[in-house]
Each structure stands twice: as C-alpha cells, then as structure tokens.
N, C-alpha and C positions, 0 to 999 in steps of 0.2 A: 504493500500500500504506500509506503514511504517513497519507494522508487517511482511509483506512478505520479505522486505529487511532485517529485523533483522534475520528472519529464514534462509534466504539465506546466510547471512554473518556467522551465527553460523555454518551452514553446511560446508561452505568453510573452516572455522577455524578448525572444527573437522577433515575434510579431510586432511588438512595440517599437523595436529598433528599426525594423523594416519600414514601418509606417511613419516614423518620425521625419519631419522636414528639417533640413539643415540650411544654414544661412552663411553666405560668404560676402566679403567686401574687398574689392581690389581697386586701389587708386593708381591707375596707369598714367595719371597726369601729375604725379607727385612733384615733378620738377618744374611745374608751371605755377604762376601766381594763384590760379584757382585751385589747383591741387594742393598747394601749400596751405591756402586758407581753409580748405576742407579738413586737412589734418589738424590744423591748429584750433579751429572753431567748432568742428563737428566730431571728427575722429572716427576711425574704423570700428572701434569697439561700440561706440554709441550707435553708429549706423546699423551695425549687425543686430544689436538689441532692438532697434526700432523696426527692422524687418520682421522680427519675431513678434514684437508687441502689436504691430499693425496686423499681422496675420490673425492673431488671437482676437483682436477687435473686429476684424472683418467677419470672422466666423460667428461672433456673437451678433453683429449687426444683421447678418444674413440668416440668423437663427439656425445655424448648421452645427448643432451640438452632436448630431450623429455623423460620424465620418463618412457614412454612405452618401450623405447629401453634398459632400465636397468633391472637388476634383481629386481623383485618386492617382493621377500620373505625375503629380508635382512632388519631386523628391528634394529639390534644392532651389532656393530663391537666391539669386546672386545680384549684387550691385557692383557696377563698374563705373568708376569716375573717369571720364576721358575728355579730351579737348574736342569739342564739337559745338555746332550752333544749336539754338533752341534751349529747352529746359531739360527734358527727359523723355524717354520712351521705353516701352517694355516689349520684348519679343522672346518667346520660348523661355518664359520664367526668368528672364535676365533683364534687369533694369539698367539702363544707361543714363547716367547723370552728367550734365554738362559742367565741366570745370570752368568754362567761360562764364556760365551763368552764375556759378558760385562766386567767382571773382567780382562780377559786376553788381551783384545784389547789394543794395544800399542799407538794408535793415538788418535785423537779427537773422543771420544766415542759418544758424542751427535750427531755429523754429521753422524757417522757410523750407529747409531741406526735409525736416520731419514731415511737414504737410505734403510735400512733393512725394515722399516715400509712401505715405498712406494712400495717396492717389494711385501711384504706380503699382503698389502691392495689390490693390483692388483689382487691377487688370489681370494679375496672375490668377486670382481666385474666382472672379465673377463669371457668370454664364452669359453668353453673347447670342443666344438663339441660333447657334450653329452658323454664325456670321450673318444672320438675317436681320438682327436688330439695328435700328438707326445708329450711326456712329455717334451722333449727338447724345443719344440716350446712354450709350456705353460710357462716354466721358462724363455725362451728368451723374451717373451712379458713382463713379470714382470720386468725383468732387463732393457728392453727398456724403460719402464715407469720411472724407477729409473734414467736411463741415461738422458732422456729428462727433468727430474725434476732437474738435475744438481747435483746428488749425486753419480755419478760413482766414485769409489775409484781408486787410482793411480795404484793399482796392477792388474786392469783389462787388458785383452788382447788389443792390438792395432787393429785398423781396418785392415781387411785382414787376421788376424791370425785365426787359428782354423783348424780342420780336416774335418768337415762336417757342413752343414747348420743347422741341428737339434741337434747339440752338446749340446745346452742349455746355459742358463745363459748369461755371457758376450759375448761369441762367437756368439750366435744367436741374441743377442741384437744388436751387431754391424752390423750384416747382415741385420736385419730388418730396422735398421736406413738407410742403403744403399738403400734398397727397397723403403723406404718412400721418399728418395730423388728423386727417379725416378717418383713417383706419390704421391704428398702430400696428406696425409690422408689414405695412403695404410694400415697402421696398424689398423686404426679405421675400415676400410672396411673389412679387414681380420677378425678382431674380430667379426664384425657383421655377417659375413658369418658363423662363427663357432657357432652361436647360436643354430643351429639345427643339425649340423654334421660336418664332416671334410673330405676334399680331398686335395691332393697336387695340384689338378687342379685349386684350388682357386688362386694360384699364376699366372697361365696362364690366368685365367679369368681377373685378375686385371692388370697384367703387360705385357701380350702377350708373355711371355716366361715361360718355365718350371722352377720349383724351382732349378733343377740341373744346367740348363743353367745360371740362375741368380747367383747361387753360383760360377760357373766358371768365369762369368764376374766380380763378386765382387773380387775374388781372383786375377784375372789378373789386375784389376784396381789398387789395393793397393800394390800388390807385385812387380809391375813394377815401 
C-alpha cells in the first residue's frame, strides 16, 4: 500500500511539473540606452515575476480556475527586450518589448512596462475565435485586463469616448468594462465563447442586446 502511495505521489508531482508554465526574460539590447534603462529601472527579475503574476491575474479574470479551460500548449512565456520600433508585440508565446520605447518613455517606466506586460501576456492566454474575432476586440480584451489590473495610463480615453465599439485598445477596453458592469463576468464568458469561433451575436446571447445597441447605450450613458 505504501508503495502505491509513493507511485501515486510521484505521478502527481510529475504531472504538476509537466503542467507548470515557466517564464524567461532576455535583454538582447543591454548595451543600448533603452536596454540599460530596462535593467536599471525594471530589471529581469521583476519582469519575470510580472509575467507570472499577470498570468495568474488573467486566469482569475477569465475565471479559468480549471486548467481544462486554459490553453494547454503554453509551456513557456518569454520576454525579449530588443531594439525595434513600436511598443511591443506577442507571437508564439514570446513577447517582444521595444528598448527604444523604454528609452523614450517620459514617466515611470517600471509601471508602464508592467501595464504593457499585462496586455501582452493576455495575448498569450486569450481565445481569439480561431482568428475570426475582430482585431479591435482582441486588443480591447488585452487592454481590459490591463485596466482591471490597475495599470491604465492617464493618456487613455475616458469612458464614453471613441468612434466604434471595435476600435480597439483603450476604447474597446472601456466599452467592455461597461458591458461587464451590466453582467459581472461578461468578459470571462465572452472569452470562453471565443474558444471555438466568433459572432457578434455573443453579445446578444450574454446581455440581451446587440453589440451596436450596447455601444449606443454606452455612448448615451457617458456622454450625457
């Protein structure tokens, strides 16, 4: 009996080790002003911990307490700081952060990088409707996570601003926050629906109104 217990415990330990996500940070621009600033004001240890903390926060936000609800093929989330234009992008569970942006940012760069990482790690874990969901919605969900984590920068649009619901980023994030206020857990449920595909009808399914009607209600509420 004791041998059976030992074997079972060993199996559970092995399963846990296999399922665990690892995190890595590489500063390939360490000899540039932006790479130096990253090391001095952010640091690889903090960035690595942020990748892990962001993952945990995203799982909670998406209500994915059951590992079966998450992406199962993600074994490592990597951050690479490099010299490039733009801010950051994510591909194949690998986040690329612009050292140029880090160098040029005029505010608290540690807070800004934290917010950027929460956005980019969301791209690792979110469902995208098998590529069918609007790009603006995908970016809006990522900024929604950043918003709920408390890392929305001051230059973001205010609630009610924007031209269309799928404009993306902060505009769509504010709209999703409004939708979530109508039904707590809406964003988590929307993300779950996007596991296999996408339709604007998901908004109607969850909130009883079309996405365009919801956008009009949202604009009316804040613009008045």
